[in-house]
N, CA, C, O and the ligand as a Tripos MOL2 file, in Angstrom:
@<TRIPOS>MOLECULE
protein
  301   299    76     0     0
PROTEIN
NO_CHARGES

@<TRIPOS>ATOM
      1 N         216.7050 -123.3790   38.1570 N.3       1 MET1
      2 CA        217.6910 -123.8990   37.1970 C.3       1 MET1
      3 C         216.9910 -124.7640   36.1530 C.2       1 MET1
      4 O         216.2210 -125.6600   36.4990 O.2       1 MET1
      5 N         217.2570 -124.4950   34.8870 N.am      2 LYS2
      6 CA        216.6430 -125.2650   33.7990 C.3       2 LYS2
      7 C         217.6780 -126.2380   33.2200 C.2       2 LYS2
      8 O         218.8720 -125.9480   33.1440 O.2       2 LYS2
      9 N         217.1780 -127.3710   32.8290 N.am      3 CYS3
     10 CA        218.0420 -128.3700   32.1870 C.3       3 CYS3
     11 C         218.5640 -127.8220   30.8600 C.2       3 CYS3
     12 O         217.8030 -127.2800   30.0580 O.2       3 CYS3
     13 N         219.8770 -127.9700   30.6380 N.am      4 MET4
     14 CA        220.4680 -127.4560   29.4090 C.3       4 MET4
     15 C         220.2160 -128.3870   28.2270 C.2       4 MET4
     16 O         220.4490 -128.0240   27.0740 O.2       4 MET4
     17 N         219.7420 -129.5770   28.5260 N.am      5 LYS5
     18 CA        219.5360 -130.5580   27.4730 C.3       5 LYS5
     19 C         218.0820 -130.5310   26.9830 C.2       5 LYS5
     20 O         217.8240 -130.4960   25.7800 O.2       5 LYS5
     21 N         217.1240 -130.5460   27.9460 N.am      6 CYS6
     22 CA        215.7250 -130.6610   27.5290 C.3       6 CYS6
     23 C         214.8780 -129.4710   27.9840 C.2       6 CYS6
     24 O         213.7200 -129.3650   27.5790 O.2       6 CYS6
     25 N         215.4270 -128.5600   28.8240 N.am      7 GLY7
     26 CA        214.7060 -127.3640   29.2260 C.3       7 GLY7
     27 C         213.7260 -127.5400   30.3730 C.2       7 GLY7
     28 O         213.0620 -126.5790   30.7600 O.2       7 GLY7
     29 N         213.6180 -128.7380   30.9260 N.am      8 LYS8
     30 CA        212.7400 -128.9550   32.0790 C.3       8 LYS8
     31 C         213.4300 -128.4880   33.3540 C.2       8 LYS8
     32 O         214.5890 -128.0730   33.3360 O.2       8 LYS8
     33 N         212.6990 -128.5640   34.4590 N.am      9 THR9
     34 CA        213.2420 -128.1020   35.7320 C.3       9 THR9
     35 C         214.2970 -129.0660   36.2690 C.2       9 THR9
     36 O         214.1110 -130.2830   36.2720 O.2       9 THR9
     37 N         215.4130 -128.4870   36.7250 N.am     10 ALA10
     38 CA        216.4390 -129.2670   37.4010 C.3      10 ALA10
     39 C         216.4270 -128.8680   38.8700 C.2      10 ALA10
     40 O         216.4080 -127.6800   39.1920 O.2      10 ALA10
     41 N         216.4390 -129.8420   39.7510 N.am     11 TYR11
     42 CA        216.3810 -129.5560   41.1860 C.3      11 TYR11
     43 C         217.7170 -129.8950   41.8460 C.2      11 TYR11
     44 O         218.5230 -130.6510   41.3030 O.2      11 TYR11
     45 N         217.9310 -129.3130   43.0410 N.am     12 LYS12
     46 CA        219.1790 -129.5130   43.7750 C.3      12 LYS12
     47 C         219.3030 -130.9590   44.2370 C.2      12 LYS12
     48 O         218.3450 -131.5700   44.7090 O.2      12 LYS12
     49 N         220.4890 -131.4740   44.0880 N.am     13 SER13
     50 CA        220.7270 -132.8610   44.4890 C.3      13 SER13
     51 C         222.1950 -133.0180   44.8610 C.2      13 SER13
     52 O         222.9590 -132.0530   44.8300 O.2      13 SER13
     53 N         222.5840 -134.2430   45.2120 N.am     14 LEU14
     54 CA        223.9820 -134.5670   45.4790 C.3      14 LEU14
     55 C         224.3680 -135.7280   44.5790 C.2      14 LEU14
     56 O         223.5610 -136.6160   44.3050 O.2      14 LEU14
     57 N         225.6050 -135.7080   44.1280 N.am     15 THR15
     58 CA        226.0460 -136.8020   43.2640 C.3      15 THR15
     59 C         227.4970 -137.1430   43.5700 C.2      15 THR15
     60 O         228.1470 -136.4670   44.3670 O.2      15 THR15
     61 N         227.9920 -138.1760   42.9440 N.am     16 SER16
     62 CA        229.4020 -138.5660   43.0460 C.3      16 SER16
     63 C         229.9910 -138.6150   41.6490 C.2      16 SER16
     64 O         229.2990 -138.8990   40.6720 O.2      16 SER16
     65 N         231.2870 -138.3310   41.5730 N.am     17 GLU17
     66 CA        231.9930 -138.4060   40.2950 C.3      17 GLU17
     67 C         233.2160 -139.2960   40.4670 C.2      17 GLU17
     68 O         233.8900 -139.2340   41.4950 O.2      17 GLU17
     69 N         233.5000 -140.1060   39.4890 N.am     18 ALA18
     70 CA        234.7540 -140.8570   39.4280 C.3      18 ALA18
     71 C         235.5400 -140.3130   38.2440 C.2      18 ALA18
     72 O         235.0730 -140.3510   37.1060 O.2      18 ALA18
     73 N         236.7360 -139.8080   38.5230 N.am     19 ILE19
     74 CA        237.5320 -139.1570   37.4840 C.3      19 ILE19
     75 C         238.8090 -139.9640   37.2510 C.2      19 ILE19
     76 O         239.5910 -140.1910   38.1750 O.2      19 ILE19
     77 N         239.0020 -140.3830   36.0320 N.am     20 GLU20
     78 CA        240.2020 -141.1440   35.6630 C.3      20 GLU20
     79 C         241.3740 -140.1880   35.5100 C.2      20 GLU20
     80 O         241.3190 -139.2360   34.7320 O.2      20 GLU20
     81 N         242.4540 -140.4600   36.2780 N.am     21 LEU21
     82 CA        243.6110 -139.5670   36.2510 C.3      21 LEU21
     83 C         244.7720 -140.1590   35.4610 C.2      21 LEU21
     84 O         245.8320 -139.5400   35.3730 O.2      21 LEU21
     85 N         244.5960 -141.3240   34.8960 N.am     22 GLY22
     86 CA        245.7000 -141.9760   34.1900 C.3      22 GLY22
     87 C         246.3950 -142.9720   35.1030 C.2      22 GLY22
     88 O         246.3510 -144.1780   34.8580 O.2      22 GLY22
     89 N         247.0360 -142.4750   36.1540 N.am     23 PHE23
     90 CA        247.7200 -143.3410   37.1200 C.3      23 PHE23
     91 C         246.7630 -143.8960   38.1640 C.2      23 PHE23
     92 O         247.0920 -144.8500   38.8690 O.2      23 PHE23
     93 N         245.6000 -143.3090   38.2630 N.am     24 GLY24
     94 CA        244.6710 -143.7340   39.3070 C.3      24 GLY24
     95 C         243.3040 -143.1060   39.1060 C.2      24 GLY24
     96 O         243.0060 -142.5050   38.0730 O.2      24 GLY24
     97 N         242.4910 -143.2690   40.1290 N.am     25 LEU25
     98 CA        241.1050 -142.8400   40.0500 C.3      25 LEU25
     99 C         240.7900 -141.9340   41.2370 C.2      25 LEU25
    100 O         241.1360 -142.2390   42.3790 O.2      25 LEU25
    101 N         240.1380 -140.8290   40.9500 N.am     26 LEU26
    102 CA        239.6890 -139.9230   42.0070 C.3      26 LEU26
    103 C         238.1690 -140.0120   42.0950 C.2      26 LEU26
    104 O         237.4630 -139.8280   41.1040 O.2      26 LEU26
    105 N         237.6840 -140.2950   43.2900 N.am     27 VAL27
    106 CA        236.2470 -140.3410   43.5070 C.3      27 VAL27
    107 C         235.8820 -139.1770   44.4250 C.2      27 VAL27
    108 O         236.4310 -139.0390   45.5180 O.2      27 VAL27
    109 N         234.9540 -138.3480   43.9700 N.am     28 ILE28
    110 CA        234.4640 -137.2360   44.7970 C.3      28 ILE28
    111 C         233.0080 -137.5330   45.1250 C.2      28 ILE28
    112 O         232.1900 -137.7400   44.2280 O.2      28 ILE28
    113 N         232.6910 -137.5510   46.4090 N.am     29 ARG29
    114 CA        231.3420 -137.8900   46.8360 C.3      29 ARG29
    115 C         230.6280 -136.6520   47.3590 C.2      29 ARG29
    116 O         231.2520 -135.6640   47.7460 O.2      29 ARG29
    117 N         229.2860 -136.7370   47.3580 N.am     30 ASN30
    118 CA        228.4470 -135.6610   47.9050 C.3      30 ASN30
    119 C         228.6740 -134.3080   47.2350 C.2      30 ASN30
    120 O         228.7370 -133.2810   47.9100 O.2      30 ASN30
    121 N         228.7940 -134.3080   45.9350 N.am     31 ILE31
    122 CA        228.9670 -133.0570   45.1950 C.3      31 ILE31
    123 C         227.5970 -132.4070   45.0070 C.2      31 ILE31
    124 O         226.6850 -133.0560   44.4940 O.2      31 ILE31
    125 N         227.4260 -131.1390   45.4080 N.am     32 PRO32
    126 CA        226.1550 -130.4670   45.1530 C.3      32 PRO32
    127 C         225.9550 -130.2400   43.6600 C.2      32 PRO32
    128 O         226.8640 -129.7740   42.9720 O.2      32 PRO32
    129 N         224.7920 -130.5620   43.1690 N.am     33 CYS33
    130 CA        224.5350 -130.4620   41.7300 C.3      33 CYS33
    131 C         223.0560 -130.1470   41.5050 C.2      33 CYS33
    132 O         222.2650 -130.1010   42.4470 O.2      33 CYS33
    133 N         222.7100 -129.9360   40.2680 N.am     34 TYR34
    134 CA        221.3090 -129.8600   39.8510 C.3      34 TYR34
    135 C         221.0370 -131.0520   38.9610 C.2      34 TYR34
    136 O         221.8240 -131.3800   38.0740 O.2      34 TYR34
    137 N         219.9070 -131.6950   39.2120 N.am     35 LYS35
    138 CA        219.5590 -132.8780   38.4410 C.3      35 LYS35
    139 C         218.2130 -132.6590   37.7680 C.2      35 LYS35
    140 O         217.2480 -132.2530   38.4150 O.2      35 LYS35
    141 N         218.1510 -132.9250   36.4790 N.am     36 CYS36
    142 CA        216.9250 -132.7260   35.7110 C.3      36 CYS36
    143 C         215.8820 -133.7650   36.0920 C.2      36 CYS36
    144 O         216.1720 -134.9590   36.1610 O.2      36 CYS36
    145 N         214.6610 -133.2920   36.3400 N.am     37 GLU37
    146 CA        213.5940 -134.2220   36.7090 C.3      37 GLU37
    147 C         213.1390 -135.0570   35.5140 C.2      37 GLU37
    148 O         212.5330 -136.1170   35.6810 O.2      37 GLU37
    149 N         213.4300 -134.5790   34.3290 N.am     38 GLU38
    150 CA        212.9610 -135.2430   33.1210 C.3      38 GLU38
    151 C         213.9720 -136.2620   32.5830 C.2      38 GLU38
    152 O         213.6330 -137.4270   32.3730 O.2      38 GLU38
    153 N         215.2050 -135.8200   32.3630 N.am     39 CYS39
    154 CA        216.1730 -136.6880   31.6730 C.3      39 CYS39
    155 C         217.3420 -137.1160   32.5590 C.2      39 CYS39
    156 O         218.2540 -137.7950   32.0850 O.2      39 CYS39
    157 N         217.3290 -136.7230   33.8560 N.am     40 ASP40
    158 CA        218.3900 -137.1200   34.7950 C.3      40 ASP40
    159 C         219.7650 -136.5480   34.4600 C.2      40 ASP40
    160 O         220.7760 -137.0020   34.9960 O.2      40 ASP40
    161 N         219.8040 -135.5640   33.5850 N.am     41 GLU41
    162 CA        221.0650 -134.8830   33.2960 C.3      41 GLU41
    163 C         221.5220 -134.1440   34.5610 C.2      41 GLU41
    164 O         220.7030 -133.5950   35.2980 O.2      41 GLU41
    165 N         222.8340 -134.1370   34.8010 N.am     42 ILE42
    166 CA        223.3730 -133.4990   36.0020 C.3      42 ILE42
    167 C         224.1990 -132.2760   35.6090 C.2      42 ILE42
    168 O         224.9880 -132.3220   34.6660 O.2      42 ILE42
    169 N         224.0020 -131.1730   36.3550 N.am     43 PHE43
    170 CA        224.7280 -129.9240   36.0870 C.3      43 PHE43
    171 C         225.3940 -129.4490   37.3570 C.2      43 PHE43
    172 O         224.8920 -129.6730   38.4580 O.2      43 PHE43
    173 N         226.5390 -128.7850   37.1960 N.am     44 TYR44
    174 CA        227.2110 -128.1440   38.3150 C.3      44 TYR44
    175 C         227.2470 -126.6440   38.0860 C.2      44 TYR44
    176 O         227.2940 -126.1690   36.9510 O.2      44 TYR44
    177 N         227.2230 -125.9070   39.1970 N.am     45 THR45
    178 CA        227.4280 -124.4620   39.0740 C.3      45 THR45
    179 C         228.9230 -124.2000   38.8340 C.2      45 THR45
    180 O         229.7560 -125.0830   39.0410 O.2      45 THR45
    181 N         229.2470 -122.9900   38.4010 N.am     46 GLY46
    182 CA        230.6370 -122.6310   38.1190 C.3      46 GLY46
    183 C         231.5430 -122.8000   39.3220 C.2      46 GLY46
    184 O         232.6800 -123.2470   39.1760 O.2      46 GLY46
    185 N         231.0580 -122.4470   40.5220 N.am     47 ASP47
    186 CA        231.8410 -122.5950   41.7510 C.3      47 ASP47
    187 C         232.2200 -124.0450   41.9830 C.2      47 ASP47
    188 O         233.3570 -124.3650   42.3280 O.2      47 ASP47
    189 N         231.2360 -124.9140   41.7850 N.am     48 VAL48
    190 CA        231.4650 -126.3370   42.0230 C.3      48 VAL48
    191 C         232.4590 -126.8900   41.0000 C.2      48 VAL48
    192 O         233.3380 -127.6800   41.3460 O.2      48 VAL48
    193 N         232.3150 -126.4740   39.7500 N.am     49 VAL49
    194 CA        233.2340 -126.9250   38.7010 C.3      49 VAL49
    195 C         234.6600 -126.5180   39.0450 C.2      49 VAL49
    196 O         235.5780 -127.3260   38.9080 O.2      49 VAL49
    197 N         234.8640 -125.2720   39.4910 N.am     50 SER50
    198 CA        236.2400 -124.8540   39.7650 C.3      50 SER50
    199 C         236.7880 -125.5690   40.9980 C.2      50 SER50
    200 O         237.9840 -125.8470   41.0810 O.2      50 SER50
    201 N         235.9060 -125.8660   41.9570 N.am     51 ARG51
    202 CA        236.3870 -126.6050   43.1300 C.3      51 ARG51
    203 C         236.7650 -128.0510   42.7620 C.2      51 ARG51
    204 O         237.7530 -128.5900   43.2620 O.2      51 ARG51
    205 N         235.9810 -128.6540   41.9000 N.am     52 ILE52
    206 CA        236.3060 -130.0090   41.4380 C.3      52 ILE52
    207 C         237.6550 -129.9860   40.6990 C.2      52 ILE52
    208 O         238.4760 -130.8870   40.8720 O.2      52 ILE52
    209 N         237.8710 -128.9640   39.8860 N.am     53 GLU53
    210 CA        239.1420 -128.8550   39.1640 C.3      53 GLU53
    211 C         240.3170 -128.7580   40.1410 C.2      53 GLU53
    212 O         241.3680 -129.3600   39.9210 O.2      53 GLU53
    213 N         240.1280 -127.9950   41.2200 N.am     54 GLY54
    214 CA        241.1600 -127.8900   42.2540 C.3      54 GLY54
    215 C         241.4330 -129.2320   42.9130 C.2      54 GLY54
    216 O         242.5840 -129.5760   43.1840 O.2      54 GLY54
    217 N         240.3740 -129.9870   43.1690 N.am     55 MET55
    218 CA        240.5270 -131.3110   43.7820 C.3      55 MET55
    219 C         241.2840 -132.2560   42.8550 C.2      55 MET55
    220 O         242.0790 -133.0760   43.3140 O.2      55 MET55
    221 N         241.0360 -132.1420   41.5550 N.am     56 ILE56
    222 CA        241.7290 -132.9870   40.5830 C.3      56 ILE56
    223 C         243.2230 -132.6520   40.5920 C.2      56 ILE56
    224 O         244.0660 -133.5470   40.5550 O.2      56 ILE56
    225 N         243.5420 -131.3500   40.6400 N.am     57 GLU57
    226 CA        244.9540 -130.9330   40.6730 C.3      57 GLU57
    227 C         245.6560 -131.4860   41.9020 C.2      57 GLU57
    228 O         246.7800 -131.9800   41.8140 O.2      57 GLU57
    229 N         244.9810 -131.4020   43.0620 N.am     58 GLU58
    230 CA        245.5580 -131.9350   44.3040 C.3      58 GLU58
    231 C         245.7820 -133.4390   44.2100 C.2      58 GLU58
    232 O         246.8240 -133.9540   44.6130 O.2      58 GLU58
    233 N         244.7900 -134.1260   43.6750 N.am     59 ALA59
    234 CA        244.8780 -135.5880   43.5740 C.3      59 ALA59
    235 C         246.0270 -135.9950   42.6610 C.2      59 ALA59
    236 O         246.6810 -137.0110   42.8970 O.2      59 ALA59
    237 N         246.2730 -135.2030   41.6170 N.am     60 LYS60
    238 CA        247.3780 -135.5030   40.7020 C.3      60 LYS60
    239 C         248.7160 -135.4200   41.4220 C.2      60 LYS60
    240 O         249.6370 -136.1820   41.1260 O.2      60 LYS60
    241 N         248.8220 -134.4820   42.3770 N.am     61 GLN61
    242 CA        250.0750 -134.3430   43.1100 C.3      61 GLN61
    243 C         250.2710 -135.4690   44.1130 C.2      61 GLN61
    244 O         251.4030 -135.8510   44.4110 O.2      61 GLN61
    245 N         249.1610 -136.0040   44.6380 N.am     62 ARG62
    246 CA        249.2720 -137.0810   45.6450 C.3      62 ARG62
    247 C         249.6160 -138.4270   45.0100 C.2      62 ARG62
    248 O         250.1880 -139.2930   45.6720 O.2      62 ARG62
    249 N         249.2760 -138.6080   43.7420 N.am     63 MET63
    250 CA        249.6050 -139.8200   43.0000 C.3      63 MET63
    251 C         249.1280 -141.1190   43.6680 C.2      63 MET63
    252 O         249.7880 -142.1530   43.5660 O.2      63 MET63
    253 N         247.9970 -141.0560   44.3400 N.am     64 GLN64
    254 CA        247.4480 -142.2770   44.9190 C.3      64 GLN64
    255 C         246.6480 -143.0220   43.8710 C.2      64 GLN64
    256 O         246.0480 -142.4260   42.9770 O.2      64 GLN64
    257 N         246.6550 -144.3330   44.0020 N.am     65 GLU65
    258 CA        245.9510 -145.1260   42.9990 C.3      65 GLU65
    259 C         244.4460 -144.8620   43.0610 C.2      65 GLU65
    260 O         243.7920 -144.6910   42.0320 O.2      65 GLU65
    261 N         243.9150 -144.8320   44.2670 N.am     66 ILE66
    262 CA        242.4990 -144.5030   44.4290 C.3      66 ILE66
    263 C         242.3680 -143.4760   45.5510 C.2      66 ILE66
    264 O         242.8220 -143.7170   46.6700 O.2      66 ILE66
    265 N         241.7580 -142.3530   45.2610 N.am     67 SER67
    266 CA        241.4740 -141.3490   46.2740 C.3      67 SER67
    267 C         239.9730 -141.1500   46.3480 C.2      67 SER67
    268 O         239.3020 -141.0280   45.3230 O.2      67 SER67
    269 N         239.4520 -141.1170   47.5580 N.am     68 VAL68
    270 CA        238.0430 -140.8030   47.7420 C.3      68 VAL68
    271 C         237.9650 -139.5460   48.6040 C.2      68 VAL68
    272 O         238.4750 -139.5140   49.7240 O.2      68 VAL68
    273 N         237.3250 -138.5220   48.0710 N.am     69 ILE69
    274 CA        237.1990 -137.2400   48.7660 C.3      69 ILE69
    275 C         235.7150 -136.9500   48.9620 C.2      69 ILE69
    276 O         234.9030 -137.1760   48.0660 O.2      69 ILE69
    277 N         235.3770 -136.4530   50.1340 N.am     70 TYR70
    278 CA        234.0190 -135.9480   50.3340 C.3      70 TYR70
    279 C         234.0360 -134.4500   50.0790 C.2      70 TYR70
    280 O         234.8330 -133.7220   50.6720 O.2      70 TYR70
    281 N         233.1720 -133.9980   49.2100 N.am     71 TYR71
    282 CA        233.1830 -132.6160   48.7700 C.3      71 TYR71
    283 C         233.2060 -131.6330   49.9400 C.2      71 TYR71
    284 O         234.0110 -130.7020   49.9480 O.2      71 TYR71
    285 N         232.3330 -131.8320   50.9220 N.am     72 GLU72
    286 CA        232.2350 -130.8130   51.9770 C.3      72 GLU72
    287 C         233.3850 -130.8790   52.9700 C.2      72 GLU72
    288 O         233.5600 -129.9500   53.7580 O.2      72 GLU72
    289 N         234.1880 -131.9640   52.9570 N.am     73 ASP73
    290 CA        235.3550 -132.0680   53.8380 C.3      73 ASP73
    291 C         236.5870 -131.3940   53.2520 C.2      73 ASP73
    292 O         237.4950 -131.0070   53.9870 O.2      73 ASP73
    293 N         236.6190 -131.2540   51.9390 N.am     74 ALA74
    294 CA        237.8230 -130.7570   51.2790 C.3      74 ALA74
    295 C         237.9750 -129.2590   51.5250 C.2      74 ALA74
    296 O         236.9940 -128.5160   51.5680 O.2      74 ALA74
    297 N         239.2310 -128.8330   51.6860 N.am     75 ALA75
    298 CA        239.5130 -127.4180   51.9710 C.3      75 ALA75
    299 C         239.3100 -126.5780   50.7160 C.2      75 ALA75
    300 O         239.4980 -125.3620   50.7500 O.2      75 ALA75
    301 ZN        216.6590 -132.5950   31.0720 Zn       76 ZN76
@<TRIPOS>BOND
     1     1     2 1
     2     2     3 1
     3     3     4 2
     4     3     5 am
     5     5     6 1
     6     6     7 1
     7     7     8 2
     8     7     9 am
     9     9    10 1
    10    10    11 1
    11    11    12 2
    12    11    13 am
    13    13    14 1
    14    14    15 1
    15    15    16 2
    16    15    17 am
    17    17    18 1
    18    18    19 1
    19    19    20 2
    20    19    21 am
    21    21    22 1
    22    22    23 1
    23    23    24 2
    24    23    25 am
    25    25    26 1
    26    26    27 1
    27    27    28 2
    28    27    29 am
    29    29    30 1
    30    30    31 1
    31    31    32 2
    32    31    33 am
    33    33    34 1
    34    34    35 1
    35    35    36 2
    36    35    37 am
    37    37    38 1
    38    38    39 1
    39    39    40 2
    40    39    41 am
    41    41    42 1
    42    42    43 1
    43    43    44 2
    44    43    45 am
    45    45    46 1
    46    46    47 1
    47    47    48 2
    48    47    49 am
    49    49    50 1
    50    50    51 1
    51    51    52 2
    52    51    53 am
    53    53    54 1
    54    54    55 1
    55    55    56 2
    56    55    57 am
    57    57    58 1
    58    58    59 1
    59    59    60 2
    60    59    61 am
    61    61    62 1
    62    62    63 1
    63    63    64 2
    64    63    65 am
    65    65    66 1
    66    66    67 1
    67    67    68 2
    68    67    69 am
    69    69    70 1
    70    70    71 1
    71    71    72 2
    72    71    73 am
    73    73    74 1
    74    74    75 1
    75    75    76 2
    76    75    77 am
    77    77    78 1
    78    78    79 1
    79    79    80 2
    80    79    81 am
    81    81    82 1
    82    82    83 1
    83    83    84 2
    84    83    85 am
    85    85    86 1
    86    86    87 1
    87    87    88 2
    88    87    89 am
    89    89    90 1
    90    90    91 1
    91    91    92 2
    92    91    93 am
    93    93    94 1
    94    94    95 1
    95    95    96 2
    96    95    97 am
    97    97    98 1
    98    98    99 1
    99    99   100 2
   100    99   101 am
   101   101   102 1
   102   102   103 1
   103   103   104 2
   104   103   105 am
   105   105   106 1
   106   106   107 1
   107   107   108 2
   108   107   109 am
   109   109   110 1
   110   110   111 1
   111   111   112 2
   112   111   113 am
   113   113   114 1
   114   114   115 1
   115   115   116 2
   116   115   117 am
   117   117   118 1
   118   118   119 1
   119   119   120 2
   120   119   121 am
   121   121   122 1
   122   122   123 1
   123   123   124 2
   124   123   125 am
   125   125   126 1
   126   126   127 1
   127   127   128 2
   128   127   129 am
   129   129   130 1
   130   130   131 1
   131   131   132 2
   132   131   133 am
   133   133   134 1
   134   134   135 1
   135   135   136 2
   136   135   137 am
   137   137   138 1
   138   138   139 1
   139   139   140 2
   140   139   141 am
   141   141   142 1
   142   142   143 1
   143   143   144 2
   144   143   145 am
   145   145   146 1
   146   146   147 1
   147   147   148 2
   148   147   149 am
   149   149   150 1
   150   150   151 1
   151   151   152 2
   152   151   153 am
   153   153   154 1
   154   154   155 1
   155   155   156 2
   156   155   157 am
   157   157   158 1
   158   158   159 1
   159   159   160 2
   160   159   161 am
   161   161   162 1
   162   162   163 1
   163   163   164 2
   164   163   165 am
   165   165   166 1
   166   166   167 1
   167   167   168 2
   168   167   169 am
   169   169   170 1
   170   170   171 1
   171   171   172 2
   172   171   173 am
   173   173   174 1
   174   174   175 1
   175   175   176 2
   176   175   177 am
   177   177   178 1
   178   178   179 1
   179   179   180 2
   180   179   181 am
   181   181   182 1
   182   182   183 1
   183   183   184 2
   184   183   185 am
   185   185   186 1
   186   186   187 1
   187   187   188 2
   188   187   189 am
   189   189   190 1
   190   190   191 1
   191   191   192 2
   192   191   193 am
   193   193   194 1
   194   194   195 1
   195   195   196 2
   196   195   197 am
   197   197   198 1
   198   198   199 1
   199   199   200 2
   200   199   201 am
   201   201   202 1
   202   202   203 1
   203   203   204 2
   204   203   205 am
   205   205   206 1
   206   206   207 1
   207   207   208 2
   208   207   209 am
   209   209   210 1
   210   210   211 1
   211   211   212 2
   212   211   213 am
   213   213   214 1
   214   214   215 1
   215   215   216 2
   216   215   217 am
   217   217   218 1
   218   218   219 1
   219   219   220 2
   220   219   221 am
   221   221   222 1
   222   222   223 1
   223   223   224 2
   224   223   225 am
   225   225   226 1
   226   226   227 1
   227   227   228 2
   228   227   229 am
   229   229   230 1
   230   230   231 1
   231   231   232 2
   232   231   233 am
   233   233   234 1
   234   234   235 1
   235   235   236 2
   236   235   237 am
   237   237   238 1
   238   238   239 1
   239   239   240 2
   240   239   241 am
   241   241   242 1
   242   242   243 1
   243   243   244 2
   244   243   245 am
   245   245   246 1
   246   246   247 1
   247   247   248 2
   248   247   249 am
   249   249   250 1
   250   250   251 1
   251   251   252 2
   252   251   253 am
   253   253   254 1
   254   254   255 1
   255   255   256 2
   256   255   257 am
   257   257   258 1
   258   258   259 1
   259   259   260 2
   260   259   261 am
   261   261   262 1
   262   262   263 1
   263   263   264 2
   264   263   265 am
   265   265   266 1
   266   266   267 1
   267   267   268 2
   268   267   269 am
   269   269   270 1
   270   270   271 1
   271   271   272 2
   272   271   273 am
   273   273   274 1
   274   274   275 1
   275   275   276 2
   276   275   277 am
   277   277   278 1
   278   278   279 1
   279   279   280 2
   280   279   281 am
   281   281   282 1
   282   282   283 1
   283   283   284 2
   284   283   285 am
   285   285   286 1
   286   286   287 1
   287   287   288 2
   288   287   289 am
   289   289   290 1
   290   290   291 1
   291   291   292 2
   292   291   293 am
   293   293   294 1
   294   294   295 1
   295   295   296 2
   296   295   297 am
   297   297   298 1
   298   298   299 1
   299   299   300 2
@<TRIPOS>SUBSTRUCTURE
     1 MET1         2 RESIDUE 1 A MET
     2 LYS2         6 RESIDUE 1 A LYS
     3 CYS3        10 RESIDUE 1 A CYS
     4 MET4        14 RESIDUE 1 A MET
     5 LYS5        18 RESIDUE 1 A LYS
     6 CYS6        22 RESIDUE 1 A CYS
     7 GLY7        26 RESIDUE 1 A GLY
     8 LYS8        30 RESIDUE 1 A LYS
     9 THR9        34 RESIDUE 1 A THR
    10 ALA10       38 RESIDUE 1 A ALA
    11 TYR11       42 RESIDUE 1 A TYR
    12 LYS12       46 RESIDUE 1 A LYS
    13 SER13       50 RESIDUE 1 A SER
    14 LEU14       54 RESIDUE 1 A LEU
    15 THR15       58 RESIDUE 1 A THR
    16 SER16       62 RESIDUE 1 A SER
    17 GLU17       66 RESIDUE 1 A GLU
    18 ALA18       70 RESIDUE 1 A ALA
    19 ILE19       74 RESIDUE 1 A ILE
    20 GLU20       78 RESIDUE 1 A GLU
    21 LEU21       82 RESIDUE 1 A LEU
    22 GLY22       86 RESIDUE 1 A GLY
    23 PHE23       90 RESIDUE 1 A PHE
    24 GLY24       94 RESIDUE 1 A GLY
    25 LEU25       98 RESIDUE 1 A LEU
    26 LEU26      102 RESIDUE 1 A LEU
    27 VAL27      106 RESIDUE 1 A VAL
    28 ILE28      110 RESIDUE 1 A ILE
    29 ARG29      114 RESIDUE 1 A ARG
    30 ASN30      118 RESIDUE 1 A ASN
    31 ILE31      122 RESIDUE 1 A ILE
    32 PRO32      126 RESIDUE 1 A PRO
    33 CYS33      130 RESIDUE 1 A CYS
    34 TYR34      134 RESIDUE 1 A TYR
    35 LYS35      138 RESIDUE 1 A LYS
    36 CYS36      142 RESIDUE 1 A CYS
    37 GLU37      146 RESIDUE 1 A GLU
    38 GLU38      150 RESIDUE 1 A GLU
    39 CYS39      154 RESIDUE 1 A CYS
    40 ASP40      158 RESIDUE 1 A ASP
    41 GLU41      162 RESIDUE 1 A GLU
    42 ILE42      166 RESIDUE 1 A ILE
    43 PHE43      170 RESIDUE 1 A PHE
    44 TYR44      174 RESIDUE 1 A TYR
    45 THR45      178 RESIDUE 1 A THR
    46 GLY46      182 RESIDUE 1 A GLY
    47 ASP47      186 RESIDUE 1 A ASP
    48 VAL48      190 RESIDUE 1 A VAL
    49 VAL49      194 RESIDUE 1 A VAL
    50 SER50      198 RESIDUE 1 A SER
    51 ARG51      202 RESIDUE 1 A ARG
    52 ILE52      206 RESIDUE 1 A ILE
    53 GLU53      210 RESIDUE 1 A GLU
    54 GLY54      214 RESIDUE 1 A GLY
    55 MET55      218 RESIDUE 1 A MET
    56 ILE56      222 RESIDUE 1 A ILE
    57 GLU57      226 RESIDUE 1 A GLU
    58 GLU58      230 RESIDUE 1 A GLU
    59 ALA59      234 RESIDUE 1 A ALA
    60 LYS60      238 RESIDUE 1 A LYS
    61 GLN61      242 RESIDUE 1 A GLN
    62 ARG62      246 RESIDUE 1 A ARG
    63 MET63      250 RESIDUE 1 A MET
    64 GLN64      254 RESIDUE 1 A GLN
    65 GLU65      258 RESIDUE 1 A GLU
    66 ILE66      262 RESIDUE 1 A ILE
    67 SER67      266 RESIDUE 1 A SER
    68 VAL68      270 RESIDUE 1 A VAL
    69 ILE69      274 RESIDUE 1 A ILE
    70 TYR70      278 RESIDUE 1 A TYR
    71 TYR71      282 RESIDUE 1 A TYR
    72 GLU72      286 RESIDUE 1 A GLU
    73 ASP73      290 RESIDUE 1 A ASP
    74 ALA74      294 RESIDUE 1 A ALA
    75 ALA75      298 RESIDUE 1 A ALA
    76 ZN76       301 GROUP 0 **** ****
């Protein structure tokens, strides 16, 4: 995987995202990603992006002020 920003090598890593939902905050931990060794830019594969989108939709329905989800635990 090449970095889309600087073209250097990006290696597999794990990261966390905090997503503002308006009424609250969704935190997703242990998300598989690629991280650039040069500029620290983080990329997700298409599968991961669509799964994160699904998690955001679920969190919107739960309407909790703060939700913390672990990526590999989520259905
Ligand atoms: Zn880079």
